[in-house]
N, CA, C and O atoms as CSV, one atom per row, in Angstrom:
chain,resi,resn,atom,element,x,y,z
A,1,MET,N,N,111.936,120.282,104.185
A,1,MET,CA,C,111.799,120.217,105.112
A,1,MET,C,C,111.068,119.254,104.947
A,1,MET,O,O,111.676,118.227,104.648
A,2,GLY,N,N,109.595,119.142,105.049
A,2,GLY,CA,C,108.857,118.082,103.828
A,2,GLY,C,C,109.714,116.582,104.187
A,2,GLY,O,O,109.587,115.899,105.204
A,3,CYS,N,N,110.641,116.321,102.966
A,3,CYS,CA,C,111.394,115.060,103.337
A,3,CYS,C,C,111.750,114.594,104.772
A,3,CYS,O,O,111.360,113.491,105.153
A,4,CYS,N,N,112.648,115.586,105.766
A,4,CYS,CA,C,113.160,115.462,106.575
A,4,CYS,C,C,112.307,115.192,107.675
A,4,CYS,O,O,112.805,114.630,108.650
A,5,GLY,N,N,110.636,115.616,107.690
A,5,GLY,CA,C,109.937,115.372,108.943
A,5,GLY,C,C,109.060,114.107,108.650
A,5,GLY,O,O,108.522,113.477,109.560
A,6,ALA,N,N,108.926,113.708,107.070
A,6,ALA,CA,C,108.602,112.559,107.054
A,6,ALA,C,C,109.880,111.333,107.810
A,6,ALA,O,O,109.504,110.389,108.504
A,7,ALA,N,N,111.281,111.585,107.517
A,7,ALA,CA,C,111.701,110.398,108.130
A,7,ALA,C,C,111.735,110.582,109.421
A,7,ALA,O,O,111.815,109.663,110.236
A,8,LEU,N,N,111.679,111.710,109.680
A,8,LEU,CA,C,112.191,111.134,111.471
A,8,LEU,C,C,111.205,110.429,111.884
A,8,LEU,O,O,111.430,109.642,112.804
A,9,THR,N,N,109.585,110.536,111.208
A,9,THR,CA,C,108.250,109.976,112.413
A,9,THR,C,C,108.671,108.568,111.441
A,9,THR,O,O,107.954,108.447,110.447
A,10,SER,N,N,109.480,107.763,111.574
A,10,SER,CA,C,108.846,106.513,110.909
A,10,SER,C,C,110.398,105.663,111.859
A,10,SER,O,O,110.499,104.437,111.863
A,11,LEU,N,N,111.562,106.673,112.651
A,11,LEU,CA,C,111.582,106.680,113.571
A,11,LEU,C,C,111.102,106.338,114.959
A,11,LEU,O,O,110.565,107.197,115.657
A,12,GLY,N,N,111.318,104.875,115.448
A,12,GLY,CA,C,110.988,104.530,116.465
A,12,GLY,C,C,112.235,104.190,117.590
A,12,GLY,O,O,113.434,104.077,117.334
A,13,ALA,N,N,111.468,104.046,119.101
A,13,ALA,CA,C,112.277,104.062,120.097
A,13,ALA,C,C,111.850,102.737,120.779
A,13,ALA,O,O,110.873,102.575,121.510
A,14,ARG,N,N,112.620,101.972,120.459
A,14,ARG,CA,C,112.733,100.717,120.762
A,14,ARG,C,C,112.542,100.529,122.665
A,14,ARG,O,O,113.301,101.257,123.304
A,15,LYS,N,N,111.712,99.730,123.392
A,15,LYS,CA,C,111.898,99.287,124.636
A,15,LYS,C,C,113.057,99.237,125.303
A,15,LYS,O,O,113.261,100.049,126.205
A,16,GLU,N,N,114.217,98.055,124.889
A,16,GLU,CA,C,115.368,97.543,125.321
A,16,GLU,C,C,115.844,99.400,125.862
A,16,GLU,O,O,116.798,99.877,125.248
A,17,SER,N,N,115.361,100.041,126.635
A,17,SER,CA,C,116.248,101.526,126.549
A,17,SER,C,C,117.462,100.208,128.371
A,17,SER,O,O,117.372,99.236,129.121
A,18,SER,N,N,118.296,101.304,127.965
A,18,SER,CA,C,119.693,100.716,129.421
A,18,SER,C,C,119.207,102.684,129.945
A,18,SER,O,O,119.101,103.705,129.266
A,19,ILE,N,N,119.045,102.420,131.343
A,19,ILE,CA,C,119.603,103.007,132.402
A,19,ILE,C,C,120.639,103.562,133.170
A,19,ILE,O,O,120.690,102.673,134.020
A,20,TYR,N,N,121.468,104.331,133.494
A,20,TYR,CA,C,122.572,104.308,133.496
A,20,TYR,C,C,123.235,105.872,135.086
A,20,TYR,O,O,123.264,107.098,134.982
A,21,TRP,N,N,123.517,105.207,135.959
A,21,TRP,CA,C,122.959,106.715,137.000
A,21,TRP,C,C,124.562,107.143,137.210
A,21,TRP,O,O,125.536,106.418,137.412
A,22,SER,N,N,124.466,108.586,137.086
A,22,SER,CA,C,126.238,108.845,137.781
A,22,SER,C,C,125.798,109.708,138.810
A,22,SER,O,O,124.641,109.951,139.151
A,23,PRO,N,N,126.466,109.979,139.093
A,23,PRO,CA,C,126.189,110.730,141.264
A,23,PRO,C,C,125.760,111.564,140.789
A,23,PRO,O,O,124.793,111.589,141.551
A,24,TYR,N,N,125.505,112.686,139.888
A,24,TYR,CA,C,124.717,113.570,139.605
A,24,TYR,C,C,122.964,113.861,138.601
A,24,TYR,O,O,121.986,114.609,138.591
A,25,GLN,N,N,123.733,112.275,137.671
A,25,GLN,CA,C,122.279,112.611,137.356
A,25,GLN,C,C,121.804,111.692,136.120
A,25,GLN,O,O,122.737,111.579,135.325
A,26,LYS,N,N,120.119,110.679,135.516
A,26,LYS,CA,C,120.206,109.290,135.351
A,26,LYS,C,C,119.942,109.302,133.713
A,26,LYS,O,O,119.030,109.874,133.115
A,27,LEU,N,N,120.795,108.665,133.283
A,27,LEU,CA,C,120.826,108.812,131.699
A,27,LEU,C,C,120.891,107.374,131.330
A,27,LEU,O,O,121.289,106.277,131.722
A,28,THR,N,N,120.140,108.125,130.135
A,28,THR,CA,C,118.945,106.458,129.123
A,28,THR,C,C,119.110,106.748,127.924
A,28,THR,O,O,118.823,107.818,127.388
A,29,LEU,N,N,119.865,105.247,127.149
A,29,LEU,CA,C,119.982,105.215,126.215
A,29,LEU,C,C,118.981,104.583,125.460
A,29,LEU,O,O,118.443,103.500,125.692
A,30,ASN,N,N,118.754,105.479,124.397
A,30,ASN,CA,C,117.506,104.857,123.308
A,30,ASN,C,C,117.864,104.099,122.096
A,30,ASN,O,O,118.747,104.602,121.401
A,31,PRO,N,N,117.391,103.081,121.742
A,31,PRO,CA,C,118.300,102.859,120.338
A,31,PRO,C,C,117.118,103.183,119.669
A,31,PRO,O,O,115.958,103.028,120.052
A,32,ARG,N,N,117.721,103.840,118.202
A,32,ARG,CA,C,115.979,103.830,117.847
A,32,ARG,C,C,116.939,103.081,116.149
A,32,ARG,O,O,118.100,102.925,115.770
A,33,GLU,N,N,115.416,102.809,115.582
A,33,GLU,CA,C,116.220,102.125,114.052
A,33,GLU,C,C,114.487,102.465,114.116
A,33,GLU,O,O,113.581,102.652,114.927
A,34,VAL,N,N,114.892,102.357,111.914
A,34,VAL,CA,C,114.489,101.752,110.895
A,34,VAL,C,C,114.246,100.445,110.613
A,34,VAL,O,O,115.013,99.614,111.100
A,35,SER,N,N,112.970,99.938,109.649
A,35,SER,CA,C,112.396,99.197,109.567
A,35,SER,C,C,113.087,97.894,109.679
A,35,SER,O,O,113.362,96.989,108.891
A,36,GLY,N,N,113.311,98.174,111.236
A,36,GLY,CA,C,113.797,96.786,112.044
A,36,GLY,C,C,115.112,96.492,112.309
A,36,GLY,O,O,115.589,95.419,112.679
A,37,GLU,N,N,116.022,98.242,111.938
A,37,GLU,CA,C,117.038,97.906,111.655
A,37,GLU,C,C,118.584,99.082,112.691
A,37,GLU,O,O,119.341,99.652,111.905
A,38,ILE,N,N,118.742,99.206,113.486
A,38,ILE,CA,C,119.142,100.100,114.439
A,38,ILE,C,C,120.154,100.908,113.443
A,38,ILE,O,O,120.966,100.457,112.635
A,39,ILE,N,N,119.920,101.869,113.682
A,39,ILE,CA,C,120.264,103.236,113.238
A,39,ILE,C,C,121.436,103.804,113.416
A,39,ILE,O,O,122.342,104.151,112.659
A,40,GLY,N,N,121.095,103.871,115.610
A,40,GLY,CA,C,122.212,105.177,116.764
A,40,GLY,C,C,121.246,105.307,117.258
A,40,GLY,O,O,120.104,105.394,116.806
A,41,TYR,N,N,121.649,105.331,118.266
A,41,TYR,CA,C,121.397,106.164,119.715
A,41,TYR,C,C,120.721,107.473,119.957
A,41,TYR,O,O,121.088,108.481,119.353
A,42,VAL,N,N,120.089,107.482,120.517
A,42,VAL,CA,C,119.691,108.706,121.465
A,42,VAL,C,C,119.674,108.810,123.455
A,42,VAL,O,O,118.848,108.548,124.329
A,43,LEU,N,N,121.178,109.375,123.413
A,43,LEU,CA,C,121.302,109.785,125.051
A,43,LEU,C,C,119.962,111.031,125.921
A,43,LEU,O,O,119.983,112.221,125.609
A,44,ASP,N,N,118.613,110.326,127.280
A,44,ASP,CA,C,118.487,111.501,127.391
A,44,ASP,C,C,119.093,111.680,128.623
A,44,ASP,O,O,119.603,110.625,129.000
A,45,THR,N,N,119.240,112.591,129.394
A,45,THR,CA,C,119.680,113.123,130.901
A,45,THR,C,C,118.574,113.685,131.874
A,45,THR,O,O,118.272,114.874,131.766
A,46,ASN,N,N,117.927,112.860,132.861
A,46,ASN,CA,C,116.689,113.251,133.494
A,46,ASN,C,C,116.036,113.141,132.925
A,46,ASN,O,O,115.355,114.128,132.646
A,47,ASP,N,N,115.781,112.042,132.402
A,47,ASP,CA,C,114.468,111.881,131.473
A,47,ASP,C,C,114.121,113.468,130.435
A,47,ASP,O,O,112.960,113.688,130.089
A,48,ALA,N,N,114.978,114.205,130.138
A,48,ALA,CA,C,114.491,115.377,129.158
A,48,ALA,C,C,114.584,115.212,127.799
A,48,ALA,O,O,114.211,116.108,127.042
């Protein structure tokens, strides 16, 4: 568990988020990066 917690703290959100609107909710796509390289994306709904 300790190594996973350390790895997760090194992940950061980039300021270049994309916001999309559907008829029912706000969708925010946030890239995640490690050492300046995008490793994936996180999709948030209604800023939750």
